[in-house]
C-alpha positions, 0 to 999 in steps of 0.5 A, spaced: 543 384 565 547 382 559 545 378 554 548 371 554 553 369 548 553 363 545 560 360 544 558 355 539 556 361 534 562 366 536 561 372 540 555 375 537 551 368 536 549 366 530 547 371 524 540 370 521 543 368 514 547 362 518 541 360 522 537 360 515 543 356 512 542 351 518 535 350 516 536 349 509 541 343 511 536 340 515 531 341 510 535 338 505 537 332 509 529 331 510 528 331 503 534 327 501 531 321 506 524 322 503 527 322 496 530 315 498 523 313 500 518 316 495 522 318 489 527 313 487 525 313 480 526 320 479 534 321 478 533 328 476 530 330 482 535 327 486 541 330 482 538 337 484 538 336 491 545 333 491 547 340 487 543 344 492 547 340 498 554 342 494 552 350 494 551 350 501 558 351 503 559 357 497 553 360 500 555 360 507 562 363 504 557 369 501 554 371 507 561 370 511 564 375 506 559 380 506 557 378 498 550 378 500 546 380 506 543 375 511 537 378 510 538 376 502 540 369 504 534 368 508 530 370 502 534 366 497 534 360 502 526 360 503 525 360 496 529 355 494 526 350 500 519 352 498 521 350 491 524 343 493 518 342 497 514 343 491 518 338 487 518 333 492 511 332 490 511 333 483 511 328 477 517 330 473 514 328 466 507 330 467 507 336 472 502 333 476 502 330 483 507 324 484 504 318 488 507 321 495 503 327 494 497 324 491 496 319 497 497 325 502 492 329 498 487 324 498 488 322 505 486 330 506 480 329 502 477 323 505 478 325 512 474 332 510 469 328 506 468 323 512 467 328 517 462 331 513 458 325 511 459 326 503 461 321 498 468 320 495 469 316 488 476 314 487 478 312 479 484 308 477 486 308 470 491 307 465 493 307 457 491 301 454 497 297 451 501 303 452 507 299 451 505 298 444 505 306 443 512 307 447 515 302 443 512 303 436 517 303 430 519 310 428 516 313 434 519 311 441 519 313 448 519 321 446 512 320 443 510 315 449 512 321 454 508 326 450 502 322 450 503 321 458 503 329 458 497 330 454 493 325 458 495 328 464 493 335 461 487 333 458 484 329 465 487 336 469 482 340 465 476 336 467 478 337 475 476 342 480 482 346 482 483 345 489 478 340 490 480 333 487 486 329 488 490 327 481 497 323 481 501 319 477 502 313 481 509 310 478 514 315 475 516 310 470 509 307 467 502 310 465 498 308 472 494 314 474 489 315 480 484 321 482 480 322 488 473 326 487 470 328 493 462 329 493 461 325 487 457 319 487 457 313 482 453 316 477 457 323 477 463 319 476 461 315 470 459 322 467 466 324 469 470 318 466 466 319 460 468 326 458 475 324 460 475 318 455 471 322 449 475 324 443 481 322 447 485 319 441 483 325 436 486 330 442 492 326 442 493 326 435 493 334 435 497 335 441 503 330 439 507 332 433 509 327 428 505 321 431 502 316 426 495 317 426 493 310 426 497 309 432 494 315 435 487 312 434 489 306 438 490 311 444 485 309 449 484 308 457 481 303 461 478 305 468 476 302 475 471 306 479 469 305 486 465 309 491 465 310 499 458 308 498 460 301 495 464 300 500 459 301 505 462 308 508 469 305 508 474 312 507 480 308 508 485 310 502 488 304 502 482 300 501 479 304 496 485 304 492 485 297 492 478 296 490 479 301 484 485 297 482 481 291 482 476 294 478 481 296 473 483 289 472 476 287 471 475 293 466 481 290 462 478 283 462 471 285 459 468 288 453 468 287 445 475 289 445 478 285 451 482 290 455 481 296 451 477 302 452 473 300 458 470 302 465 468 297 470 465 299 477 468 295 483 463 289 485 464 287 492 
């Protein structure tokens, strides 16, 4: 029996390259919609998606005229689509997860931990008086950006690859969060202690041209909650809310009010 031909796609039906192009167009449309929901603070990523959309027509022409084979175009589009997916979950400044990917990864971590009956810790933290660093005379936003990048790298070095979830919660601010499976309160306090240790001196070494006195003021405050404290509640939303409340409490306490403090959520 003869094969049924597709009138919509010509006498021979769609080529692999044409099918891949339609798939990319679909991915781009979905990613553009996701950007509007999740990445409105990242104009650079939006611009990259717009540029890829603009290349869609020229790439169709490349396949049609035989400049590249359908197989080559399939591979090229697969690579670009994968990169687009990766970028859609990455904070463009620090390279760690943005809020969208952090929440997705945290949901996965929490689901597994709940099934296994293991504790999970969530930590919310930010840089104390970051506006003073970002707006310091003679320093400016480039130094603030460098501090954020170094802090993210510093924290990342303390995490377990493929286990913990870490993200920047806002593309224009210094708010971060970590989800740590199989970690109780005592272990979490030890963890944040390591993160805080020598943070200022590390930043002084890492940020070229930063005033030493200014660098010495770079500290973080953190709020901690565990699933045990919430009586076995594994809801990400509830854990994040509790961690944020604990962070707020940390900002109100201590010898230096609002600086270099850690608070544990108190229900």
